[in-house]
Every structure is written in C-alpha cells, then in structure tokens.
N, C-alpha and C positions, 0 to 999 in steps of 0.2 A: 472534426465531429466531436461533439461533447459526450463524455463518458458518464456524466451525472446529470441529474436534474435539480433545480432549486425547487423545493417544495416549501410552500408558505400557506399555513392554515390560520385564518384570522376569524375571530368571533367578535361580537359587539363589546366584549370586555377586554380583550388582549389579542396579541399574535401569539398563537398557541405553539406553533411549530415553524421553524425557519432553518432548514439545513440543505446541504446537498446530499442527494440520495440516488440509488441506483435504479429503483423501480417503485411505482405507486399503483395499488389496486383500490378502486374506490367504487361505491355504490351509486351509479347514475340512474336516472329515471328509466333509461333505455336497457338497463341491466349492468352488471359488474364490468368495469373497464380496467384493463391492465395498461399502464403508461410507461414506456421506456424513453430514454433520450432520443431526440429527433422524431418524436411523435407528430403527427399531422396537427397543425393548430385547429383548435375548436373550443366552443363554449357549449356547456350543458348543464342541466339541473342535477343537483345532488340530492339523493334520497337519504333518509335516515338509515344508518347501518354502520358498517365497519370499513375503515380505511386501514389497509396494510402497507406499511412502508419497509421497503428493503434497502439496507445500507450495509455494504460489505456483506459479512456473513450473519448479520443480525436482522431480525424482523421486529418492527414496533407496530402495535395495534392501538387504534383509537376508535372510540364510539363517536359518531357524528350525527348532527341533525340535518335538517334540510338546508339547502343553499344553492350556490352556484359555483362552478368550476371553469376556470380559463386555463387552457392548455397551449403551450407553444413548444417547439422543439427542444428548448432549454428550461422551461419553467411549468410548474404547476401551481396555480393560485387557487385556493379554496376558501370561499367565504361562506360560512356556516353559522347557524345559531348556537351550536353546541359542538365542542370537541374535548374529549376527555381521554387521556391515555388509559389502557386497560388496567394497569397497576394502581391507578388513582381512582377507580370506580368503587364506590361503597355498594356492595350488592343488596345489603339489607335496606338502605334508603332508596335504591332503585326499585326493588320489589315493592316497598310500601307506596312509592310514587305510582306504580303500575296499578296496584290495587285501588288507590284513591281515584285515579282517572277512569278505571273501568267502572267503578261504583257511580262516579258522577255522570259518566255517559249513560247509564242505565236510567237516570232520572230524566224528568222532562226539563230540558234547557233549550235556550234559543240557539239559533245557527252560529252566532258569533261566538258564544261561550263553547258550544260544541267544537268549533274549529280550534279554539285554544286548548281545550282538554284533549282532543285528538292529537295535537302536536306534543303535549306533555306526555301522553301515552307513547307516542312514537319515540321519544327521547328515552324513556325508562325501558322500553323494549330493546332499543339499540344497545344501551348500556348492559342490560341482562345478557343479551346475546354475546357481546363481546367478552365480558367477564366470565361467563360460563364456558364459552369455547376455549378460553385460554387457560381455564383451570384444569383441563384435561391432561 
C-alpha cells in the first residue's frame, strides 16, 4: 500500500509541481475533494480555486484555474490553465486584473469575449482568495 501520492500539476507553460505528497485537496466541479493514497480511480473537472497539498507536517497552497484531474491510487495528475503557489501571487496585480475583468464584463461584449473575460476573472478571484486566506 502506497503511503504517498505522486502529484503532478501541469499548465500550458510548464510542469508546475511534481512531488510525492501525503494528501491533496482540490476544487472539483462537484465540490471540494480530499485525495489520499489508494483513492478510487476517477477523472473529474477542476474548478478555479485552491489546491491544498499536505507533505509531512507542511501544507502548500496553490491558486488554480479550470482544468481536468485524473486520480489513481498512486497518482493525482492535474492539467490546468493556471497554477500559482500562494507565496508567488502578486495581490496588487490580481486585484487589478479582477477590476479590469469586472469592468469589461459590464460592457456590451460578444459571447466569445465574455467567456474569455469570465475565465480571467475566475483566475484573479482564485488568486485573491488563496493569497488573502493565507495571510491570516
């Protein structure tokens, strides 16, 4: 029986995270999921939000965008359009991106642009949530 999981988080730019961990909590479209070694295999959609990674006595926090997750008993593979560790989030930039996206959504724009702006808004809100929660 495996005591750890291999967690891999991949974005279009790079492999953001690849380590053996004890537990992963992630925002799936069905709700928050906690994943331990020997989890039942499944695939699900990832929602924008926070991934919590437990490794030993430490926790790591990442803001993530939408994507997909594949889970096996030994591995969690996350494919997402954004993954940023909490300590690397620039709160001022995320707040400015949120304001720009909200202002743009208030304008008359076509459906395609609205979808892109909504994704940008979700990214900035996820970053702000993770950064502000971890500052307490």
